[in-house]
C-alpha positions in Angstrom: 125.4 -111.8 76.8 126.5 -114.7 79.0 124.6 -118.1 79.3 122.9 -117.3 82.6 121.6 -114.4 81.2 120.3 -116.5 78.0 118.3 -119.0 79.8 116.6 -116.8 82.4 113.3 -117.0 80.7 113.0 -120.7 81.0 114.9 -121.2 83.9 111.7 -122.6 86.1 111.2 -125.1 82.8 114.6 -126.4 83.1 113.8 -127.2 86.9 110.6 -128.9 85.5 112.7 -130.6 82.8 115.5 -132.1 85.4 112.9 -133.5 87.5 111.1 -135.4 84.9 114.1 -136.1 83.0 115.2 -138.1 86.1 111.8 -139.8 86.5 112.0 -141.3 82.8 115.2 -143.0 83.9 113.4 -145.0 86.6 112.9 -148.5 85.9 112.4 -152.6 87.7 116.1 -153.3 86.4 119.0 -152.6 88.9 121.7 -152.0 86.4 119.4 -149.6 84.5 119.0 -147.7 87.7 122.9 -148.1 88.7 123.6 -146.1 85.2 121.5 -143.9 84.8 122.5 -142.4 88.4 126.1 -142.1 87.0 124.7 -140.4 84.0 122.3 -137.9 85.8 125.5 -137.0 88.3 128.0 -136.4 85.2 125.5 -134.6 83.3 126.7 -131.7 80.9 125.3 -128.5 80.3 122.2 -129.3 79.2 122.2 -126.8 76.1 119.9 -129.2 73.5 117.1 -129.2 76.2 117.7 -125.6 76.8 117.4 -124.6 73.0 114.1 -127.1 72.6 112.4 -124.5 75.8 113.7 -121.6 74.4 112.3 -122.0 71.0 109.1 -123.0 72.9 109.2 -119.9 74.9 109.3 -117.4 71.6 105.6 -117.9 71.2 104.2 -119.0 74.5 104.7 -120.5 77.8 106.6 -124.1 77.1 104.0 -126.7 77.8 104.4 -130.3 79.0 104.9 -131.7 75.7 107.8 -129.4 75.4 109.6 -130.2 78.4 108.7 -134.1 77.0 110.7 -133.3 73.6 113.2 -131.6 75.6 113.4 -134.7 77.3 113.9 -137.0 74.0 116.5 -134.7 72.6 118.7 -135.1 75.7 117.7 -139.2 75.6 118.9 -139.3 72.2 122.0 -136.7 72.7 123.0 -139.4 76.0 122.5 -142.6 74.2 124.8 -141.2 71.3 127.6 -140.0 73.7 127.1 -143.9 75.5 127.8 -145.4 72.4 130.3 -142.7 71.2 132.5 -143.9 74.2 132.3 -147.6 73.2 133.6 -146.9 69.5 136.4 -144.6 71.1 137.4 -146.7 73.9 137.5 -143.4 76.1 137.7 -143.8 79.4 136.4 -140.5 80.7 133.4 -138.5 80.1 133.1 -135.2 81.2 136.1 -135.9 83.7 134.2 -138.7 85.2 135.0 -142.4 83.9 132.5 -143.5 81.3 130.5 -146.1 81.1 132.5 -148.5 79.3 135.1 -148.0 81.7 132.9 -148.8 84.8 130.6 -151.6 83.2 131.7 -153.0 79.8 131.3 -152.3 76.4 128.3 -154.9 76.1 126.3 -153.3 78.6 127.0 -149.8 77.7 126.1 -150.7 74.1 122.7 -152.2 75.6 122.0 -149.0 77.7 122.4 -146.8 75.2 119.9 -148.9 73.0 117.9 -148.4 75.9 117.9 -145.1 75.9 117.2 -144.8 72.2 113.7 -146.9 73.1 112.8 -144.8 75.8 112.9 -141.9 73.9 111.2 -143.6 71.2 108.2 -144.4 73.4 107.8 -140.9 74.5 107.7 -139.9 70.5 104.5 -141.6 70.3 102.8 -139.6 73.2 103.5 -136.4 71.6 100.6 -137.4 69.3 101.9 -135.6 66.2 102.8 -137.2 63.0 104.8 -134.2 62.2 106.7 -134.1 65.3 107.5 -137.9 65.3 108.9 -137.9 61.3 110.7 -134.9 62.7 112.6 -136.8 65.3 113.0 -139.9 63.9 114.6 -139.0 61.1 116.8 -137.1 62.9 117.9 -140.7 64.7 118.6 -141.5 61.1 120.6 -138.7 60.4 122.7 -139.2 63.2 123.4 -142.7 62.4 124.4 -142.0 59.2 126.7 -138.8 61.1 128.3 -141.2 62.9 128.8 -143.8 60.4 130.1 -141.1 58.1 132.8 -140.1 61.1 133.8 -143.8 61.8 134.8 -144.0 58.0 136.0 -140.5 56.6 136.4 -138.2 59.8 140.2 -139.4 60.7 141.3 -139.0 57.1 143.6 -136.4 56.5 142.4 -136.1 52.6 138.7 -135.8 53.9 137.0 -132.9 52.0 135.4 -129.5 53.3 132.4 -130.9 51.8 132.4 -134.4 53.5 133.4 -132.4 57.0 130.6 -130.3 56.6 128.4 -133.4 55.8 129.5 -135.4 59.1 129.5 -132.5 61.6 125.4 -131.9 59.9 124.6 -135.3 60.3 126.2 -136.2 63.4 125.8 -132.8 65.9 123.4 -130.2 64.1 120.8 -132.6 63.1 119.7 -133.4 66.4 119.9 -129.3 67.5 118.0 -128.6 65.0 115.2 -130.9 64.9 115.0 -129.8 68.6 114.4 -126.2 67.8 112.2 -126.7 65.1 109.5 -129.1 67.3 110.1 -126.3 70.3 108.9 -124.0 68.3 106.0 -125.5 66.4 104.5 -126.6 69.8 103.7 -123.3 70.7 103.6 -120.9 67.4 101.7 -124.1 65.4 103.3 -122.4 62.5 105.3 -124.9 60.3 107.1 -121.5 58.5 108.1 -120.4 62.1 109.1 -123.9 62.9 111.4 -124.4 59.8 113.0 -120.8 60.2 114.2 -122.4 63.7 115.4 -125.7 62.0 117.7 -123.5 60.0 118.9 -121.4 63.1 119.6 -125.1 65.1 121.1 -126.2 61.7 123.9 -123.4 61.6 124.1 -123.2 65.7 124.8 -127.2 65.7 127.5 -126.6 63.1 129.3 -124.1 64.7 128.9 -125.8 67.9 131.2 -128.5 66.5 133.6 -126.2 64.6 134.6 -124.8 67.4 134.9 -128.0 69.7 136.6 -129.8 67.0 139.2 -126.7 66.9 139.9 -127.5 70.4 141.5 -130.5 69.3 144.5 -128.4 67.6 144.6 -125.4 69.7 
């Protein structure tokens, strides 16, 4: 089964997501609009928002909150990529110039912070303490994972447990949280949401392992 077949059930929802996601970048600050335009033009595969919407679609039609959660997850993911490029001094992202190579590190860090703040504003609109806690905890795990990566990720003596801890925090946590909240929005079942969280955790780890292997093959 190819990716197109997998996302077919949510194809229309992804179009709505894309339009809403673009609107969420709009501001009265010129530099934000310029950077947002660059980020949208160099977008990735939208894996994370697709997983949110797929999880939601298993128990009904994804609603406005599901679209909002998909946007929150993608905003957080984009913010981490912007910060990563500064830390790694990367000149390219997805084959195009990275933000820090077009502007500078100061602007890039601040833009990453702005994206995170936009995500936090959208979380409040969900009006659900449980979902707010899930996503807020996820951002904490992401930060811990990045710090672990910076201090241990490139050590040749890193243990297997340390490696799995890093990829769980910095990659799997966001995918797992997106799947959990997406499923909860339409099922209303904490048990079903927990099952989807476990699925997202395993998928996120597998995704990062396969990505890391590309550095060696």
